[in-house]
C-alpha positions, 0 to 999 in steps of 0.5 A: 547924619543919621541917614549916612549912618543907617546907610554905614549900617545896612553896609556893614548889614549886607557884608556879614549876614551868612546866606543859608545856601541849603534851606529847608523846606519849611524855610522855603515855605515862610520865605514863600508865603511872607513874599505872598503876603507883601503882594497881596497887601500892595507894597513893595520890598521898599516898604517892608524894608522902610518898617523894618528900619533895614536894608531893602537886602535883608526883605529879598533875602528872607523872601529868597530862604536865603536867610531867616527872620528873627520871630520881632521882625516877622510880627511887624511884618505880619502887623504890615499885611494886615494878618490879625488872626492869631491861629495863623500868625503861631503857624508862621512863628512857629515855621520861623522857629522850627525852619531849620530843622529836620524832620525823621526822613533826614535819617535816611538822607544818605537813601534819599533823592533830596526831591523826594525828602522835599517831598516828604517835608511839604507832605509832613506839613500838609493838611490835605491832599489830593492825589489823581493815580492813573497805575499805582495805589497812592504811597500814602495807602500803600502796604509793605508788601505792595510797597516793596513789589513796586520798588523792586519794580522801578528800581530793577538794581535795587539792593535788599538795604535800599528795598527795605530803606525806601519802603520803611519810609514809606511806611513811615510817610503815613503817620501823617494819617494818625496826628491829633488832627490827620491829614485828609485826603482825596484820592481818584485811582483809575479802575485800571490801578486796582486791577494791576498784578503789582505783586502778585494776586496776594498781594494786591488783594491785601493791597485792595482790602487795606485801602477800601479799610482805609476809605472807610476813615472819616479823613479818606475819601478814594473814589474810583476812576472807572475805565470808560471815562473820558478824563483818561484823555486828560490825565498824564500820569501821577499828580498830587496836590498838597494844601497847608493849614496857613491861608496865605500860603499856596497849594504845591502841584507835585508831579513825578513820573519815572524819568523827572519830578517837578513841583508847581507853584505859579497860582494859575499853574496851581489852579489848572491842575486843581481843575483836572483833580475836580473834573476826575473827581466828578466823573469818579464813582460815589463814594459806596460805590468805589469802596464796593468796586475796591473790595469786589476786585479785592475778591476776584484775586484768586 
């Protein structure tokens, strides 16, 4: 009889719980992390459902970011998955509480593409960024005038309002560098990215001086990949890897091109891009030599 009542309760739960058809990036991150923790603990969805005394479909919806999770259920699952670290638990609880919240970038939703907004959301929560740039200075290190020139070049029919908005968004993204715990940035730039005339000589000179100044910050490491390096054969375009403070959370690779944006979350694929970054870093000039090269090229912009 009790099992019958439980079955009825589960059926009613499935019928009444609303499905979240537009989860935020934070909700998707929490969902992915919970699934990874469960798999790492060698547990099935059925194990988790029995621990919460709920239907298996509820766990499936949580792991698919189709529904949120109560704090009491989150804590029970973290106990089951063997997550004792208080800091890790706190960060996941914050993701759960703030999952529905939109960030500052939501003010620009009419201008930003959904994929770009998703990237900003990931970037805002990331603790570390590893970036390979073959043509341009990384967006998070761009000056305002450099960004304007880039936007004009990439979007030929951009209106003045669009240019203003996209430039402002890119400048606001720099806020992650000024947090109480600032993002750590490792950027590998092709030497050719320093020599392009984006916006003209004066714009490039200002950008390179700003880049050299930023590279002196303890949380920002900029290294230049010489044009003669053989690693260039392995570079297919700009690649950014974002890491997060949650120990269990998988890094995310962001590959952007003019026609498409690709997010990669599968650990094996992420590992390949991480290897590419390590190779590029190993081929790059040391930090001090890189800053000296940036400053030298800046002085040539007359």
